[in-house]
VOVOTI-965631 format. One line per field, with one value per residue (C-alpha): residue number from 1; residue in three letters; x, z, y. Coordinates in Angstrom, 1 decimal. Layout:
BEGIN
resi <- NUM  ... $
resn <- ALA  ... $
east <- X  ... $
up <- Z  ... $
north <- Y  ... $
This chain:
BEGIN
resi <- 1  2  3  4  5  6  7  8  9  10  11  12  13  14  15  16  17  18  19  20  21  22  23  24  25  26  27  28  29  30  31  32  33  34  35  36  37  38  39  40  41  42  43  44  45  46  47  48  49  50  51  52  53  54  55  56  57  58  59  60  61  62  63  64  65  66  67  68  69  70  71  72  73  74  75  76  77  78  79  80  81  82  83  84  85  86  87  88  89  90  91  92  93  94  95  96  97  98  99  100  101  102  103  104  105  106  107  108  109  110  111  112  113  114  115  116  117  118  119  120  121  122  123  124  125  126  127  128  129  130  131  132  133  134  135  136  137  138  139  140  141  142  143  144  145  146  147  148  149  150  151  152  153  154  155  156  157  158  159  160  161  162  163  164  165  166  167  168  169  170  171  172  173  174  175  176  177  178  179  180  181  182  183  184  185  186  187  188  189  190  191  192  193  194  195  196  197  198  199  200  201  202  203  204  205  206  207  208  209  210  211  212  213  214  215  216  217  218  219  220  221  222  223  224  225  226  227  228  229  230  231  232  233  234  235  236  237  238  239  240  241  242 $
resn <- MET  GLU  PRO  SER  PRO  THR  ARG  LEU  ILE  GLU  PHE  THR  LEU  THR  ARG  VAL  LEU  MET  ALA  ALA  THR  ALA  GLY  LEU  ALA  ALA  LEU  LEU  PHE  ALA  GLY  ALA  ILE  ALA  ARG  ALA  GLN  ALA  VAL  ARG  ILE  LEU  PRO  SER  GLN  GLN  LYS  PRO  ILE  ALA  PRO  THR  THR  PRO  GLN  ALA  PRO  ALA  ALA  GLN  MET  PRO  HIS  PRO  GLU  LEU  SER  PRO  ALA  PRO  LEU  ASN  PRO  GLY  ASN  PHE  GLY  SER  ASN  THR  ARG  GLU  ILE  PRO  LEU  PRO  GLU  VAL  PHE  ARG  GLY  CYS  TRP  PHE  GLY  GLN  VAL  PRO  ALA  VAL  ASP  SER  MET  ARG  PRO  LEU  SER  PRO  ASP  ALA  GLY  HIS  ILE  HIS  TRP  LEU  THR  LYS  THR  TYR  THR  LEU  CYS  TYR  ARG  GLN  VAL  GLY  TYR  ALA  GLY  ARG  TRP  GLN  LEU  THR  PHE  ALA  GLU  GLY  SER  VAL  ALA  ASN  HIS  ALA  ILE  VAL  SER  ASP  GLU  ARG  GLN  VAL  MET  ARG  VAL  LYS  SER  VAL  ALA  GLY  PRO  ASP  ARG  ALA  GLU  LEU  LEU  SER  TYR  LEU  HIS  PHE  ARG  ALA  PRO  GLN  VAL  ASN  PRO  PHE  GLY  MET  PRO  THR  GLY  VAL  VAL  ASN  THR  LEU  ASP  GLU  LEU  THR  HIS  LEU  HIS  CYS  ALA  VAL  ALA  PRO  ASP  ARG  THR  ALA  MET  ASP  VAL  ALA  ALA  ASP  VAL  PHE  VAL  GLU  ASN  ASP  GLY  LYS  PRO  TRP  VAL  GLU  MET  THR  TRP  ARG  ALA  ARG  PHE  ILE  ARG  ILE  GLY  ASP  ARG  PRO  GLY  GLY $
east <- 2.5  6.0  8.2  11.3  14.5  16.2  13.5  13.7  17.5  17.4  14.7  16.7  19.8  18.1  16.7  20.2  21.3  18.6  19.4  23.0  21.8  20.8  24.1  23.2  25.5  28.1  25.5  23.2  25.8  27.4  24.0  23.3  26.6  26.0  22.5  23.5  26.5  26.8  23.9  24.8  24.4  23.4  26.4  26.0  24.5  26.9  30.6  32.4  33.2  37.0  38.3  39.8  41.8  44.1  42.1  42.1  44.1  42.5  41.7  39.5  37.6  33.9  32.6  33.5  30.0  28.3  29.9  28.9  29.0  26.2  23.1  22.9  19.9  19.1  18.2  17.2  15.8  19.2  21.0  21.6  23.9  26.2  25.2  25.5  22.2  21.3  20.9  17.2  16.6  17.8  15.7  13.1  10.1  7.0  4.5  1.6  0.4  -3.2  -3.9  -2.3  -3.0  -2.6  -2.1  -1.0  -1.2  1.9  0.3  -3.0  -3.3  -3.1  -6.8  -8.0  -5.1  -5.3  -3.0  -1.8  -1.2  2.5  4.3  7.7  10.1  13.3  15.9  18.9  21.7  25.2  27.9  31.4  34.5  32.9  29.7  27.6  23.9  23.2  20.3  21.0  17.6  15.1  12.1  9.3  6.8  3.2  1.3  -0.7  2.0  -0.6  -1.7  1.7  4.6  8.3  8.5  12.0  12.9  15.9  16.1  18.9  19.5  19.9  20.7  20.5  18.8  19.1  19.2  15.9  15.4  16.6  15.6  15.4  15.2  13.1  12.8  10.1  9.5  6.5  3.9  0.2  -3.1  -4.8  -8.3  -11.2  -12.9  -15.1  -12.0  -12.5  -9.5  -9.3  -7.0  -4.0  -0.9  1.2  4.9  5.3  8.4  8.0  10.7  9.8  11.5  10.7  11.2  11.4  11.1  11.2  8.5  9.7  8.6  10.7  7.8  6.8  8.2  6.3  6.9  6.0  6.6  6.9  6.4  7.2  5.7  6.5  4.1  5.7  8.8  6.8  6.1  2.7  1.9  3.3  1.8  2.2  1.4  1.8  2.0  3.2  5.6  5.7  8.7  8.6  11.8  14.8  14.8  16.9  20.0  18.9 $
up <- 50.4  49.2  46.9  48.5  48.4  46.4  43.7  43.5  43.2  40.5  38.6  38.8  37.6  34.6  33.6  33.8  31.3  28.9  29.4  28.4  24.8  24.6  25.7  29.4  30.8  32.5  34.6  35.5  36.2  38.9  40.7  40.3  41.9  44.9  45.4  44.9  47.3  48.5  46.5  43.9  40.5  37.3  34.9  31.5  28.9  26.1  25.5  25.7  22.2  21.5  22.1  19.2  21.6  24.5  27.6  30.6  33.7  35.9  38.6  36.2  34.8  35.8  38.3  36.8  37.4  35.4  32.0  30.0  26.7  24.4  24.0  20.2  20.2  16.6  17.4  21.1  20.5  19.5  22.7  25.0  27.8  27.1  29.8  28.6  28.7  28.6  25.1  25.8  25.1  21.5  18.8  19.2  21.5  21.3  24.0  24.5  27.8  27.4  31.2  34.6  37.6  40.3  40.8  44.0  43.8  45.2  45.2  46.4  43.1  41.1  40.6  37.6  36.1  32.5  31.4  27.7  26.1  25.8  23.4  23.8  21.3  22.5  20.4  21.4  19.3  19.7  19.5  20.7  20.9  22.9  21.0  24.1  23.8  24.3  24.0  20.7  20.1  22.7  22.4  24.7  23.7  23.7  21.2  19.8  18.7  17.4  20.9  22.3  21.5  22.5  23.0  24.0  25.5  26.4  27.7  29.1  30.8  34.6  35.7  35.0  37.7  36.3  33.1  31.9  33.9  33.5  34.7  32.4  33.1  30.8  30.8  28.8  28.5  26.6  26.6  26.5  26.9  30.3  30.2  32.6  34.0  30.9  28.6  27.3  27.0  29.7  27.7  29.9  28.5  31.0  30.8  31.9  32.8  33.5  35.0  34.6  36.0  33.9  35.5  32.5  32.6  29.5  29.4  29.4  25.7  24.8  22.8  25.3  28.0  31.2  32.3  35.7  35.9  38.5  37.2  38.9  37.2  37.5  36.2  35.3  37.4  40.5  41.9  40.5  40.8  41.2  39.0  38.4  35.4  34.0  30.4  28.1  25.4  22.3  20.3  16.8  15.3  14.4  13.6  10.5  11.5  15.2 $
north <- 68.9  69.6  67.4  65.9  68.0  65.3  65.4  69.2  69.1  66.4  68.3  71.6  69.9  68.3  71.7  73.0  70.4  71.5  75.2  74.5  73.9  77.5  78.8  79.4  76.7  78.9  80.8  78.0  75.3  77.5  77.8  74.1  73.1  75.3  73.8  70.2  70.1  66.5  65.2  62.6  64.2  62.4  62.8  64.3  62.0  62.8  62.5  65.8  67.2  67.2  70.7  72.7  74.8  73.9  73.0  75.3  74.4  71.8  74.3  76.3  73.3  72.9  70.4  66.9  65.5  68.4  68.2  71.3  69.4  70.6  68.3  68.9  71.2  70.4  66.8  66.3  62.9  61.3  62.4  59.5  58.6  55.6  53.1  49.4  47.5  43.8  42.4  41.8  45.5  45.3  46.9  49.6  50.1  52.3  53.2  55.6  57.0  58.3  58.6  58.6  56.3  59.0  62.7  64.5  68.4  70.1  73.6  75.0  76.7  73.4  73.3  71.3  69.3  68.1  65.3  65.4  62.0  61.2  58.9  57.3  55.7  53.9  52.3  50.1  48.8  47.4  50.1  50.7  48.6  45.8  45.8  46.6  47.4  51.1  53.5  55.2  57.0  58.1  60.4  61.3  64.0  65.2  63.0  66.0  68.4  70.9  71.9  72.6  74.9  75.3  71.6  70.2  66.9  64.7  61.1  59.0  55.7  56.3  52.7  49.0  46.9  43.4  41.3  42.7  45.9  49.5  52.9  55.9  59.6  61.8  65.6  67.3  71.0  72.5  75.3  74.4  76.2  75.8  74.2  74.3  71.1  71.0  70.9  74.4  76.8  79.5  81.8  81.1  79.4  77.4  76.6  73.0  71.0  67.2  65.1  61.4  58.3  55.3  51.9  49.4  45.6  43.5  40.8  37.1  36.7  39.8  41.3  43.9  46.1  47.0  50.5  52.1  55.9  58.6  62.1  65.4  68.5  72.2  74.9  78.2  77.2  76.2  72.7  71.7  68.0  64.5  61.7  58.0  55.9  52.4  51.4  48.6  49.4  47.1  46.1  47.6  46.2  48.2  51.9  52.6  54.3  54.1 $
């Protein structure tokens, strides 16, 4: 049972964007471009930073769909891609995912798989010249920060499918202790990378958002498991400065 080539390529490219924050952009972007070839690549989520020195000639510039603009490593949660959204998304939303609906192992070594509860906070506000609604704050993380380390995440809007629907892309990296079927630590620490597609639909009364998600997980750099979950996010008002 292997993940689709498109899913693997998209996952690899998202990890490349994260690696760029650590100064590895030049090396990893070159490899990603070679692997992606004709596949449609998700553009960078952040506006390029205005250069302080003259730009290099066009022939030396990187691939236009893989902007190497840094993702602000000091505040991953505030990095968002500027895709306009319907006004119905305004304000902030919060959701928690304590369990998944399905799991499909992608490796014979997957064994016992333990899901860690995730939390999400999304904020939308009017910004820009036309006052369009945009995702200005997004955070998806492990709920219990005490049991994980080296946690990094980034989220962005991928597309808008209608007046009350949008698709988000979330990438989460963390290290967590492996546990046995009885919930006891085995002494092994896994490095996990989760790529999640969140399909969001605001409820008619606008007080909640129904989210269906597909999750692709790598364990120590290898395909590990695919999961699905459903949750209802609630509107929590406006986040100050969000």
